[in-house]
C-alpha positions in Angstrom: -64.8 72.9 -211.1 -65.8 76.1 -212.9 -66.1 79.3 -210.9 -68.5 82.1 -211.5 -66.4 85.1 -212.6 -68.2 88.4 -212.7 -66.4 91.7 -213.0 -68.5 94.6 -211.6 -68.9 97.6 -213.9 -67.2 100.8 -212.7 -68.9 103.2 -215.0 -71.5 104.6 -212.7 -73.9 103.5 -210.0 -76.6 102.3 -212.4 -74.1 100.0 -214.2 -72.9 98.6 -210.9 -76.4 97.8 -209.8 -77.2 96.1 -213.1 -74.0 94.1 -212.9 -74.7 93.1 -209.3 -78.2 92.0 -210.3 -76.8 89.9 -213.1 -74.3 88.4 -210.7 -77.0 87.4 -208.2 -79.1 85.9 -211.0 -76.1 83.8 -212.2 -75.4 82.6 -208.7 -79.0 81.5 -208.3 -78.9 79.8 -211.6 -75.7 78.0 -210.6 -77.4 76.8 -207.4 -80.4 75.6 -209.3 -78.1 73.7 -211.7 -76.5 72.0 -208.7 -79.9 70.9 -207.6 -79.7 72.6 -204.2 -83.4 73.3 -203.9 -84.4 69.9 -205.1 -81.8 67.7 -203.4 -81.7 68.6 -199.8 -78.5 67.5 -198.2 -78.3 64.7 -195.6 -77.0 67.1 -193.0 -79.8 69.7 -193.4 -81.7 69.0 -190.2 -78.8 69.3 -187.7 -78.0 72.4 -185.7 -74.3 72.0 -186.5 -72.7 71.1 -189.8 -70.5 67.9 -189.4 -66.9 68.4 -190.3 -65.7 64.7 -190.3 -64.2 62.4 -187.7 -60.8 64.0 -187.8 -62.1 67.3 -186.5 -65.3 66.3 -184.7 -63.8 66.0 -181.2 -62.6 69.6 -181.3 -65.9 71.3 -182.4 -68.8 71.8 -180.0 -71.6 69.6 -181.2 -69.2 67.9 -183.6 -69.2 70.6 -186.3 -69.6 74.2 -187.4 -72.7 76.0 -186.1 -75.4 76.6 -188.7 -76.8 80.1 -189.2 -73.8 81.6 -187.5 -70.3 82.9 -188.3 -67.1 81.1 -187.4 -63.8 83.0 -187.7 -61.1 80.7 -189.2 -57.5 81.6 -189.7 -56.0 81.9 -193.2 -54.9 78.2 -193.4 -55.9 76.9 -196.9 -55.4 73.2 -196.1 -57.7 73.4 -193.1 -60.4 75.2 -195.0 -60.3 72.8 -197.9 -60.6 69.9 -195.5 -63.7 71.5 -194.1 -65.1 71.8 -197.6 -64.2 68.3 -198.5 -65.8 66.8 -195.4 -69.0 68.7 -195.9 -69.2 67.8 -199.6 -68.5 64.1 -198.8 -71.5 64.0 -196.6 -73.8 65.4 -199.3 -73.6 69.1 -198.4 -73.3 72.0 -200.8 -70.5 74.5 -200.4 -69.6 78.0 -201.7 -66.3 79.9 -201.7 -66.3 83.6 -202.1 -63.2 85.7 -203.0 -60.3 83.2 -202.9 -59.0 82.8 -206.5 -55.7 81.1 -205.4 -57.4 78.4 -203.3 -56.5 74.9 -204.5 -59.3 72.3 -204.4 -57.0 69.4 -204.8 -58.1 68.0 -201.5 -61.7 67.7 -202.6 -62.4 64.4 -204.4 -63.5 64.7 -208.0 -66.8 63.1 -207.3 -67.7 65.8 -204.8 -66.3 68.8 -206.6 -69.7 69.4 -208.3 -71.1 70.3 -204.9 -68.9 73.4 -204.7 -69.7 76.8 -206.1 -66.6 79.0 -206.4 -66.9 82.8 -206.8 -63.2 83.8 -207.0 -64.0 87.4 -208.2 -67.1 88.6 -206.2 -66.7 92.2 -207.3 -67.6 95.1 -205.1 -70.1 93.3 -202.9 -68.5 90.0 -201.5 -70.8 90.2 -198.5 -73.9 90.3 -200.7 -72.6 87.3 -202.7 -72.0 85.4 -199.5 -75.5 86.2 -198.3 -77.1 84.8 -201.5 -75.1 81.6 -201.2 -76.0 81.3 -197.5 -79.7 81.2 -198.4 -79.3 77.8 -200.0 -76.0 76.1 -199.3 -74.7 74.3 -196.3 -71.2 75.9 -196.0 -70.1 79.3 -197.2 -66.5 80.4 -197.0 -66.0 84.2 -197.3 -62.4 85.2 -197.9 -61.0 88.7 -197.9 -57.3 89.2 -198.6 -57.1 92.2 -196.2 -58.6 92.1 -192.7 -62.1 93.5 -192.7 -63.8 94.5 -189.4 -67.5 94.7 -189.8 -69.5 97.0 -187.5 -72.8 95.6 -186.2 -74.7 97.8 -188.7 -72.6 96.6 -191.7 -72.8 93.0 -190.6 -76.6 93.0 -190.1 -77.7 92.3 -193.7 -75.3 89.3 -194.0 -76.3 87.9 -190.6 -80.0 88.3 -191.4 -79.6 86.3 -194.6 -77.6 83.7 -192.8 -80.4 83.2 -190.2 -82.9 82.7 -193.0 -80.9 79.9 -194.6 -79.2 76.9 -193.2 -75.5 77.6 -193.9 -72.5 77.7 -191.6 -70.4 80.8 -192.6 -66.6 80.5 -192.3 -65.1 84.0 -192.4 -61.4 84.2 -193.3 -60.1 87.7 -193.0 -63.5 89.2 -192.4 -64.6 89.6 -188.8 -68.0 90.1 -187.3 -69.0 91.1 -183.8 -69.4 88.0 -181.4 -68.7 85.1 -183.8 -69.9 81.7 -182.7 -66.4 80.1 -183.0 -62.8 81.1 -183.4 -60.8 78.5 -185.2 -57.0 78.7 -185.7 -54.9 76.3 -187.8 -51.1 76.0 -188.1 -49.1 73.6 -190.2 -46.6 71.9 -187.8 -45.3 69.1 -190.0 -45.0 68.1 -193.7 -44.7 64.5 -194.7 -43.1 63.0 -197.8 -40.4 65.6 -198.4 -36.8 64.8 -197.8 -33.6 66.8 -198.3 -34.4 68.4 -201.6 -36.4 65.5 -202.9 -39.8 63.8 -202.7 -43.3 65.2 -202.7 -45.8 66.2 -200.1 -47.9 63.3 -199.0 -49.5 64.8 -195.9 -49.7 67.6 -193.4 -50.0 67.8 -189.7 -52.1 70.8 -188.7 -52.5 72.0 -185.1 -56.1 73.2 -184.7 -57.5 75.3 -181.9 -61.2 75.9 -181.5 -62.7 78.5 -179.1 -66.4 78.7 -178.6 -68.2 81.4 -176.8 -68.4 80.6 -173.1 -66.4 77.4 -173.4 -62.8 76.3 -172.8 -60.7 76.1 -176.0 -60.0 72.7 -177.5 -56.9 71.9 -179.5 -55.4 69.0 -181.3 -53.3 68.0 -184.3 -54.9 66.4 -187.4 -53.1 64.6 -190.2 -54.3 65.4 -193.7 -53.4 62.8 -196.4 -51.8 59.5 -195.5 -48.7 61.0 -193.9 -47.2 58.4 -191.6 -50.5 56.7 -191.1 -53.2 54.9 -193.1 -55.8 57.7 -192.8 -56.4 61.1 -191.1 -56.1 60.9 -187.3 -56.7 63.3 -184.4 -54.2 63.6 -181.6 -55.7 65.5 -178.8 -53.4 68.0 -177.1 -53.9 68.7 -173.4 
């Protein structure tokens, strides 16, 4: 999967604006190459974005809310699982600002549905907003915690409402998110005492929606001790 790598110019305001315009143009070109506008995904008409059977029971409506922000913890395996599930259903995904993220969990046949922008430059919010206009899932990652005021978040949220994407924010926080999702790796399968390789992970997932009681459970990614991913609901 080839990511879009644009380094913003630092030699004055005019140069930065030109570079940003070029970056936006390249993003739109990449989206057109994917066929986003011509090939509407099979999940477009739903109010929520399905996240697969292993997570469906934990999410209100069975998935991530579209045109809204969900805060998700910095749990790479969980985020990649969300991407893989959306892409497997025919959805288009974008990842902004996470150069070290591994996409090994996304099958090769679905990798072409993912637009990666590992170096978004000085305006990651603007890049995420452009992707949100046409994709189904956008992951916005900032290495340092970023608290957005209502004024600063307004342009991003406006673009989000104009499109159909569900925005997953990792490290960036907006006022009144639709969901709070936390993931924690609780078991690793396939590794013995100094030998073996990782074949699966157990991740405890907790989902809190506004005005609702939290739901939690443990999902198994990879075969692990079972034939396929499974959800164990924790009470």
